[in-house]
C-alpha positions in Angstrom: 5.0 -25.8 -10.0 8.2 -24.1 -8.8 8.1 -21.4 -6.1 10.2 -18.4 -6.6 12.8 -17.2 -3.8 10.9 -14.4 -1.9 13.9 -12.1 -3.0 12.7 -12.6 -6.6 11.6 -9.4 -8.5 9.0 -11.7 -10.2 6.6 -11.6 -7.0 6.3 -7.8 -7.2 5.7 -7.8 -10.9 3.1 -10.4 -10.7 1.0 -8.0 -8.4 1.9 -4.9 -10.3 0.6 -6.5 -13.6 -2.5 -8.0 -12.2 -5.0 -5.2 -10.9 -4.8 -1.9 -8.9 -6.2 -3.6 -5.8 -3.1 -5.6 -5.4 -0.7 -2.6 -5.3 -0.2 -3.0 -1.4 0.9 -6.6 -1.9 3.5 -5.3 -4.4 4.7 -2.7 -1.8 4.8 -5.3 0.9 6.5 -8.1 -0.9 9.1 -5.5 -2.2 9.9 -4.9 1.2 10.2 -8.2 2.2 12.3 -9.0 -0.6 15.2 -7.0 0.9 15.1 -9.1 4.2 18.2 -10.9 4.8 16.3 -14.2 4.9 14.5 -13.5 1.5 16.8 -15.8 -0.4 16.2 -18.6 1.8 12.4 -19.1 1.7 10.1 -19.0 -1.3 6.7 -17.8 -2.1 3.8 -17.8 -4.5 0.3 -16.2 -5.0 -2.4 -18.8 -4.4 -6.0 -17.5 -4.7 -6.2 -14.7 -2.6 -3.2 -15.2 -0.3 0.7 -15.0 -0.9 2.3 -18.2 0.6 5.8 -18.6 2.0 7.6 -21.9 2.7 11.0 -23.4 3.0 11.1 -25.4 -0.5 10.8 -24.2 -4.0 8.8 -27.0 -5.2 5.0 -26.8 -3.7 4.4 -30.6 -5.3 7.0 -31.5 -2.1 4.7 -29.8 0.3 3.3 -32.8 1.6 6.7 -34.1 2.3 9.0 -33.4 5.5 11.4 -31.0 3.9 8.9 -28.6 2.8 7.8 -26.5 5.6 4.9 -23.8 5.0 5.8 -21.0 7.2 2.9 -18.4 6.7 0.2 -17.0 4.4 -0.4 -13.3 3.7 -3.8 -11.9 3.0 -4.6 -8.2 2.1 -7.3 -6.9 4.5 -7.7 -3.2 3.3 -5.5 -0.3 2.7 -1.9 -1.1 4.1 -3.4 -3.7 6.4 -2.6 -7.5 6.0 -3.6 -10.5 7.8 -0.6 -13.1 8.5 -1.5 -16.6 9.5 1.1 -19.0 10.9 1.7 -22.0 13.2 1.3 -21.3 17.0 4.8 -22.8 17.4 7.1 -25.5 15.8 5.1 -28.2 16.8 1.5 -27.2 15.9 -0.1 -27.8 13.0 -0.6 -25.0 10.5 -3.1 -24.6 7.6 -6.6 -25.0 6.3 -8.4 -28.2 6.6 -11.9 -29.2 6.1 -14.0 -30.5 9.3 -17.2 -31.9 7.3 -18.4 -29.3 5.3 -16.7 -26.3 7.2 -13.3 -25.0 6.1 -11.2 -24.3 9.3 -7.9 -22.9 9.8 -5.2 -24.3 12.4 -2.7 -22.0 13.6 -2.7 -18.1 14.5 -3.8 -14.8 12.9 -2.0 -11.4 13.3 -3.5 -8.3 11.6 -0.7 -5.8 11.0 -0.1 -2.6 9.0 2.7 -1.7 6.5 6.2 -1.7 8.1 4.8 -3.6 11.3 3.7 -6.5 9.0 7.4 -6.6 7.5 8.7 -6.7 11.0 6.2 -9.4 12.0 6.7 -11.6 8.8 10.6 -11.2 9.1 10.4 -12.6 12.7 8.2 -15.5 12.0 10.6 -16.3 8.8 13.8 -16.1 11.1 12.3 -18.2 13.6 11.0 -20.9 11.3 14.5 -20.8 9.6 16.2 -21.2 13.1 13.6 -24.1 14.0 14.3 -25.8 10.6 18.3 -25.7 11.2 17.7 -27.1 14.9 15.3 -29.9 13.8 17.7 -31.0 10.9 
């Protein structure tokens, strides 16, 4: 499956067509689509979260060229939970420890425009890190 650039209007349309409770996602993703970096990263909806990474093809996600940057979960109203790596050397994502599903990384709860700014900074830092590591 191919991920669309974050700047793609398809993401906002996806949330608007699904259900009323996804309207806050549509608003947030619409604002993120206007970020300078939005054409440099890719996103898709997976279960109950929106994922942003550096490669348009999630099949490459196990390979070095794709770096998951963050996930966004809707908490309530205009409040979102942003999950990302602590730093560029830290692991990020869900894993199973026996029967328990655990998360590696950090979480930030943010509202509206504050979430847009936070996500923009995380994406920018990830892109800078990627260019330095290349």
